[in-house]
C-alpha positions in Angstrom: -1.8 -6.6 27.2 -3.3 -5.2 24.0 -6.3 -7.0 22.5 -5.6 -8.2 19.0 -7.1 -10.1 16.0 -4.9 -12.6 14.2 -5.4 -12.6 10.4 -4.4 -15.8 8.6 -3.2 -15.0 5.1 -4.0 -17.6 2.4 -2.4 -15.5 -0.3 -4.9 -12.8 -1.2 -3.5 -9.6 -2.6 -5.9 -7.7 -0.3 -5.3 -9.5 2.9 -3.6 -6.4 4.3 -6.7 -4.4 3.8 -8.4 -6.4 6.4 -5.8 -5.3 8.9 -6.1 -1.7 7.7 -9.8 -1.6 8.3 -9.4 -3.1 11.8 -6.8 -0.5 12.7 -9.1 2.2 11.5 -11.4 1.3 14.3 -8.6 1.0 16.8 -8.2 -2.7 16.8 -4.6 -4.0 16.7 -4.0 -7.0 14.4 -1.2 -9.1 13.1 -1.0 -11.0 9.8 0.5 -14.4 9.6 0.9 -16.9 6.7 -1.8 -19.6 7.1 0.8 -22.3 7.8 2.7 -20.2 10.4 0.0 -19.3 12.8 1.3 -18.8 16.4 -0.4 -20.5 19.3 -3.1 -18.0 20.4 -2.4 -16.4 23.8 -4.9 -14.4 26.0 -4.4 -11.3 23.9 -5.9 -12.9 20.8 -9.6 -12.2 20.7 -10.5 -13.6 17.3 -9.3 -15.1 14.1 -9.9 -14.0 10.5 -9.2 -16.3 7.5 -8.4 -14.3 4.3 -9.2 -14.9 0.6 -6.8 -16.7 -1.7 -6.1 -17.1 -5.4 -6.4 -20.9 -4.9 -9.5 -23.0 -5.1 -10.5 -25.1 -2.1 -11.1 -27.9 -4.6 -7.5 -28.1 -5.7 -5.4 -31.0 -4.4 -2.7 -28.6 -3.2 -5.0 -26.0 -1.8 -3.9 -24.4 1.5 -5.0 -26.4 4.5 -5.1 -25.5 8.2 -6.0 -27.3 11.4 -8.8 -25.4 13.1 -9.3 -27.8 16.1 -7.9 -25.3 18.6 -9.8 -22.3 17.1 -13.3 -23.1 15.8 -15.9 -23.0 18.5 -13.2 -21.7 21.0 -12.4 -18.3 19.5 -14.6 -16.1 17.3 -13.7 -17.0 13.7 -14.5 -15.2 10.4 -13.9 -16.7 7.0 -13.7 -14.4 4.0 -14.1 -15.7 0.4 -11.6 -18.6 0.3 -11.9 -18.7 4.1 -15.7 -19.1 3.9 -15.4 -21.8 1.2 -12.8 -23.6 3.3 -15.1 -23.6 6.3 -18.0 -24.9 4.2 -16.1 -27.7 2.6 -14.1 -28.8 5.6 -17.2 -29.2 7.8 -19.4 -31.1 5.4 -20.7 -28.6 2.8 -20.0 -28.5 -0.9 -18.0 -26.1 -3.0 -18.3 -26.2 -6.8 -17.0 -24.3 -9.8 -19.2 -21.5 -10.8 -20.6 -21.4 -14.4 -19.2 -17.9 -14.6 -16.6 -16.2 -12.4 -18.4 -14.1 -9.7 -16.5 -10.9 -9.8 -17.5 -7.3 -9.1 -20.3 -5.5 -7.4 -23.4 -7.3 -6.1 -26.3 -6.4 -3.8 -26.3 -8.2 -0.5 -29.7 -9.1 1.0 -29.6 -9.9 4.8 -31.9 -12.9 5.4 -31.5 -13.5 9.1 -30.6 -11.5 12.2 -27.0 -11.8 13.2 -24.5 -9.9 15.3 -22.2 -9.7 12.2 -24.8 -7.5 10.5 -25.8 -5.3 13.4 -26.5 -1.8 11.9 -26.0 -2.9 8.3 -28.6 -2.0 5.8 -31.0 -4.8 4.7 -29.6 -4.3 1.2 -26.1 -3.0 0.6 -23.3 -3.2 -2.1 -20.6 -5.8 -1.7 -17.6 -6.9 -3.8 -17.4 -10.5 -5.1 -14.1 -12.1 -6.4 -14.2 -15.9 -6.7 -14.4 -18.6 -9.3 -16.0 -21.2 -7.0 -19.3 -21.0 -5.1 -20.7 -22.8 -2.1 -23.5 -25.0 -3.3 -24.4 -26.7 0.0 -23.8 -25.6 3.6 -22.6 -27.9 6.4 -25.1 -29.1 9.0 -25.7 -26.9 12.0 -25.3 -23.7 10.0 -27.7 -21.1 8.7 -27.7 -18.6 5.8 -27.6 -15.0 7.0 -27.3 -13.2 3.7 -27.6 -13.8 -0.1 -27.2 -11.9 -3.4 -29.1 -12.4 -6.6 -26.5 -14.9 -7.8 -25.0 -16.2 -4.6 -27.4 -18.1 -2.3 -24.9 -18.5 0.5 -23.3 -15.1 0.5 -22.9 -15.3 4.3 -23.6 -18.0 6.9 -22.9 -18.9 10.5 -22.4 -22.0 12.6 -25.2 -22.3 15.0 -24.2 -22.3 18.7 -20.7 -20.7 18.2 -19.2 -17.5 17.0 -18.0 -18.8 13.6 -19.1 -16.7 10.6 -18.3 -16.8 6.9 -18.8 -14.4 4.0 -18.2 -15.1 0.3 -17.7 -11.4 -0.5 -14.8 -9.1 0.6 -15.8 -6.7 3.4 -12.3 -5.2 3.5 -12.4 -3.6 0.0 -13.7 -0.1 -0.7 -16.4 -1.3 -3.0 -18.2 -3.1 -0.1 -19.9 0.0 1.2 -20.6 -1.2 4.7 -17.6 -3.5 5.0 -16.1 -1.5 7.8 -19.2 -1.9 9.8 -19.2 -5.7 9.3 -15.6 -6.0 10.4 -16.3 -3.7 13.3 -19.2 -5.9 14.4 -16.9 -8.9 14.4 -13.9 -7.3 16.2 -15.6 -5.0 18.7 -18.9 -6.8 19.1 -18.4 -10.5 18.6 -14.7 -10.6 19.7 -15.0 -8.0 22.4 -11.9 -6.0 21.5 -11.5 -2.7 23.3 -10.4 -0.8 20.2 -7.6 1.1 22.0 -4.8 0.9 19.4 -3.7 4.4 18.5 -0.7 6.1 16.8 0.5 7.1 20.3 0.5 3.5 21.5 2.4 2.4 18.3 5.0 5.1 18.9 5.6 4.1 22.5 5.9 0.4 21.8 8.0 0.9 18.6 10.5 3.1 20.3 10.8 0.6 23.2 11.3 -2.2 20.7 13.9 -0.3 18.7 15.9 0.4 21.9 16.0 -3.3 22.8 16.7 -4.5 19.3 19.5 -2.0 18.4 21.0 -1.3 21.9 24.1 0.8 21.3 24.7 -0.1 17.7 24.9 2.5 15.0 22.3 2.8 12.3 22.3 4.2 8.8 18.9 5.2 7.3 18.0 6.0 3.7 16.3 9.3 3.8 14.3 10.3 0.7 12.2 13.3 1.8 9.0 11.2 1.7 6.7 10.6 4.7 7.8 7.0 5.2 11.6 7.5 5.6 10.9 10.8 7.5 8.7 9.1 10.1 11.2 6.1 10.4 14.0 8.6 11.0 12.2 10.5 13.7 11.2 7.3 15.5 14.8 6.0 15.3 16.1 9.3 16.5 13.9 9.2 19.5 15.1 5.7 20.2 18.8 5.9 19.6 19.7 9.6 19.1 23.2 10.3 17.9 23.7 6.6 16.9 21.5 7.3 13.8 23.1 8.7 10.6 20.7 9.6 7.8 22.0 9.5 4.2 20.1 10.9 1.2 21.3 9.4 -2.0 21.1 11.4 -5.3 20.4 8.6 -7.8 20.2 11.0 -10.7 16.5 10.2 -11.1 15.0 12.7 -8.6 12.4 15.4 -9.3 13.4 18.9 -10.2 15.6 20.5 -7.5 14.7 17.6 -5.1 18.3 16.9 -3.9 19.0 20.3 -2.4 15.4 20.8 -1.3 15.3 17.6 0.7 18.6 18.3 2.4 17.4 21.7 3.4 14.1 20.5 4.7 15.7 18.5 7.5 17.9 21.2 8.9 15.6 22.1 11.8 14.6 18.5 12.7 17.7 17.5 14.7 18.6 14.7 12.4 22.1 13.9 11.4 21.8 14.0 7.6 24.5 13.7 4.9 24.2 13.7 1.1 25.6 11.1 -1.2 25.7 12.0 -4.9 25.8 8.8 -6.9 23.9 10.1 -9.9 26.6 9.2 -12.5 26.8 5.6 -11.3 23.1 5.1 -11.5 22.7 6.6 -15.0 25.7 4.6 -16.3 24.3 1.3 -15.2 20.8 2.1 -16.5 22.1 3.0 -19.9 20.2 1.0 -22.5 18.1 -0.9 -20.0 14.4 -1.0 -20.9 12.8 -3.9 -19.0 11.0 -2.6 -15.8 12.1 -5.3 -13.4 15.7 -5.0 -14.6 15.6 -1.2 -13.9 14.1 -1.8 -10.5 16.8 -4.4 -9.6 19.6 -2.1 -10.8 18.3 0.9 -8.9 17.7 -1.3 -5.8 21.2 -2.8 -5.9 23.0 0.5 -6.4 20.9 2.0 -3.7 22.0 -0.6 -1.2 25.6 -0.6 -2.4 25.8 3.1 -1.9 24.8 2.7 1.7 27.3 -0.2 2.1 30.0 2.2 0.8 29.1 4.9 3.3 28.8 2.3 6.1 32.5 1.8 5.9 32.9 5.5 6.6 30.8 5.3 9.7 32.7 3.3 12.3 30.8 0.2 13.7 27.6 0.8 11.7 25.5 -2.4 12.0 22.1 -1.6 10.7 20.5 -0.2 7.5 17.1 1.3 8.4 14.4 1.7 5.7 11.0 3.3 5.5 9.4 0.1 4.1 5.7 0.0 4.6 3.3 -2.9 4.3 2.1 -2.5 0.6 5.8 -2.6 -0.4 6.2 -5.9 1.3 3.0 -7.5 0.0 3.6 -6.5 -3.6 7.2 -7.7 -3.6 6.7 -11.2 -2.3 3.9 -13.7 -2.2 3.0 -16.2 0.5 5.2 -19.3 -0.2 4.4 -19.6 -3.8 0.6 -18.9 -3.4 0.3 -15.1 -3.6 1.5 -13.6 -6.9 4.4 -11.3 -6.9 3.4 -8.0 -8.6 6.7 -6.2 -8.8 9.9 -5.6 -6.8 10.3 -2.5 -4.6 13.6 -0.7 -4.3 13.8 -1.4 -0.6 12.8 -5.0 -0.6 14.3 -6.3 -3.8 17.6 -6.6 -5.5 19.7 -6.8 -2.3 23.3 -7.9 -2.8 24.2 -11.2 -1.0 27.3 -9.7 0.5 25.6 -6.7 2.1 27.3 -6.0 5.4 24.4 -4.3 7.1 21.4 -5.8 8.8 18.0 -4.5 7.8 15.6 -2.8 10.2 12.1 -1.6 9.1 10.1 0.1 11.9 7.1 0.8 9.7 6.8 -2.4 7.7 3.5 -3.3 9.2 1.9 0.1 8.7 -0.2 1.4 5.8 0.5 4.9 4.4 -2.4 6.6 6.2 -1.2 5.1 9.5 2.3 6.4 8.8 0.9 9.8 8.4 -1.1 9.7 11.6 2.0 8.5 13.4 4.0 11.4 11.8 1.5 13.9 13.0 1.6 12.4 16.5 5.4 12.8 16.4 5.0 16.5 15.5 6.5 16.3 12.0 5.6 19.3 9.9 2.6 18.9 7.5 4.5 19.6 4.3 6.5 16.4 4.9 3.7 14.3 6.4 1.2 15.2 3.6 3.7 14.7 0.8 2.5 12.3 -2.0 4.1 8.9 -2.2 7.0 8.8 -4.6 8.5 5.5 -6.0 11.9 4.4 -4.7 13.2 3.9 -8.2 12.1 7.6 -8.8 11.8 8.8 -12.3 13.6 5.7 -13.6 10.2 3.9 -13.7 8.3 6.9 -15.0 10.4 6.9 -18.2 8.9 4.0 -20.1 11.9 2.4 -21.8 15.6 3.4 -21.5 16.7 6.3 -19.3 18.8 9.1 -20.6 19.7 12.6 -19.3 17.7 14.3 -22.0 14.6 12.3 -21.2 15.0 13.0 -17.5 15.2 16.8 -18.1 12.0 16.7 -20.2 10.2 14.6 -17.6 11.4 16.7 -14.7 10.1 19.9 -16.3 6.7 18.3 -17.1 6.4 16.8 -13.6 7.3 20.2 -12.0 4.5 22.0 -13.9 2.0 19.3 -13.0 2.8 19.2 -9.3 2.9 23.0 -8.9 -0.4 23.3 -10.6 -2.0 20.7 -8.2 -0.7 22.7 -5.2 -2.0 26.0 -6.7 -5.5 25.0 -7.6 -8.0 25.9 -4.9 -10.7 23.2 -4.6 -11.9 24.1 -1.1 -15.4 24.9 -2.5 -15.6 21.5 -4.2 -16.6 18.1 -2.8 -13.1 16.8 -2.2 -11.6 15.4 1.0 -8.0 15.1 1.8 -6.5 11.8 0.5 -4.0 11.7 3.3 -6.8 12.3 5.9 -10.3 11.5 4.7 -11.8 13.3 7.7 -10.4 16.7 6.5 -11.6 18.9 3.7 -9.0 19.3 0.9 -7.9 22.9 0.3 -5.9 22.1 -3.0 -6.0 19.4 -5.6 -2.7 18.2 -4.2 -4.4 17.5 -0.9 -7.3 15.8 -2.6 -5.1 13.4 -4.5 -3.2 10.4 -3.1 -0.4 10.3 -5.7 0.3 12.1 -8.9 3.1 12.2 -11.5 3.9 12.3 -15.2 5.0 9.4 -17.3 7.2 9.9 -20.4 6.0 7.5 -23.1 8.2 5.7 -25.6 6.2 7.1 -28.5 6.3 10.2 -30.7 3.4 11.8 -32.5 2.9 14.4 -35.2 1.8 17.9 -34.1 1.6 21.4 -35.4 3.3 24.3 -33.6 3.7 27.8 -35.2 2.5 26.4 -38.5 5.3 23.9 -38.5 5.1 20.1 -38.3 6.5 18.6 -35.1 7.3 15.0 -34.2 7.7 14.9 -30.5 7.2 13.0 -27.2 3.9 12.3 -25.5 3.5 12.3 -21.8 0.7 10.8 -19.6 -0.5 12.5 -16.5 -1.4 10.1 -13.6 -3.4 11.0 -10.5 -5.2 8.6 -8.2 -7.2 8.6 -5.0 -6.7 5.9 -2.4 -6.5 5.2 1.3 -3.7 2.7 1.4 -2.1 2.4 -2.1 -3.4 -1.2 -2.5 -6.4 -0.1 -4.5 -6.8 3.2 -6.2 -9.2 5.0 -8.6 -8.3 7.7 -11.1 -9.0 11.3 -10.0 -11.8 13.2 -11.7 -10.2 16.6 -12.6 -12.0 19.7 -13.5 -11.6 20.1 -17.3 -10.2 23.6 -17.0 -7.3 22.2 -14.8 -6.4 19.5 -17.4 -6.6 22.0 -20.2 -4.3 24.5 -18.4 -1.7 21.9 -17.5 -1.7 20.5 -21.0 -1.2 23.9 -22.6 1.6 24.9 -20.2 3.5 21.6 -20.7 3.3 21.8 -24.5 4.1 25.5 -24.7 7.0 25.5 -22.2 8.8 22.2 -22.8 10.6 21.6 -26.0 10.2 18.0 -27.0 6.6 17.4 -25.9 3.6 18.0 -28.2 0.9 15.7 -26.7 -0.5 15.3 -23.2 -2.9 12.4 -22.3 -4.5 11.5 -19.0 -4.5 7.9 -17.6 -8.0 6.8 -16.4 -7.0 3.3 -15.3 -7.9 2.1 -11.8 -5.9 -0.2 -9.5 -6.7 -3.1 -10.1 -6.3 -3.9 -12.9 -3.5 -1.4 -13.5 -0.9 -0.4 -10.9 -0.3 3.2 -9.9 3.0 3.4 -11.6 3.4 2.3 -15.2 6.5 0.2 -14.5 
């Protein structure tokens, strides 16, 4: 029986990062809504309570009965979880005079297993509007910041800990160490969760769930759908049919290139060209969510159409990963919905196929590690994420064939330049594997693309006035897609790409670079 940590989600948009950090150290975990916690069995070694957009002082704040947990299992409260523990057991939580948000320096004030090996002073990330003004009895402060007296505390005589900061986010520099201390040290987890163990258990689970049913999978050429296809192929073999839909919104030459890339992988792949239908329904549509819904609906309807050509098909498999799920739906009205994703939104009510998502609890870097363990070639495993709605959400505003051609050419120049630029002598690591040195800018970047903007600007080309489109380059570094920072390019690279796009593509006379991080921006513009 695999050791695991149960994470109770109170609606924070970064709850899943807690899970990702735990899995980085080999600890298996499962995330449950706070009000749907399963009865802990012997495999559960500890509980973590997440943050929340709610205030513990609200009348309708999320509540949970901890009688069977606190003092019996190791427990860690993070942000809202910490404030909930303080208030529920006799402390006080009050509104801060100013919202405590951003970087802060943590000062450890007492020895604790939670902070073993952590520097006496280290950077943490705060994000809360309330603050703990009084601790419950039988507790002690174990860390503070300049503005937050009770930044971390523990209940004396039991393994219950609380931190007002977020150890799971990148900006908390020793957050992984803190979570490791809790999971491996305080909880005693073995840390034996690996991609190989995931593959074995997932294939076994797929066999039991699907039995002899036939499955159709949406293949896109990206790492998520590729890994999902190979896992399913190992589980059910010839009962899997992969379909690659040409939605008319793909990158330059992507449709034939993707079909060709799977020839040697033993997958049963067929192409479905529905480009005219997609472009017709998108005509004149400018609102981002409407475009996503249309693309999602047609995507599924295309599979439904092909399902009738495959006798007895029962399942539609998708390469959905956890960030897709968390951004598309909140926790019972508490977590905010950011945007719909093509594979988790816009599904028609009369869809004939059941959905199966073998990767829906994995983060992108985990999917890549699983892919490498499955022996999938690196050009597929290391490919950048690409949005399901494709270029439809990289054209800001309405989508036309003319705009698509302009964007395809600009995007092609950008991506080829990333792959050609040698950065092996620079201080860059691979975004898809932080332990490896990046050889090219493409490897150093998590995701990149070009956005066609709904504005024109005046320019001068060949002594003549132009009034043409502007495009924005977007490139970010990330480890999970949930948070991201803009990539610091060498100036000569940006200059070269800008010159090539403007000189070679008729209809573009201005190139800008997006230097927004996530949050507050998202990676895609729509």
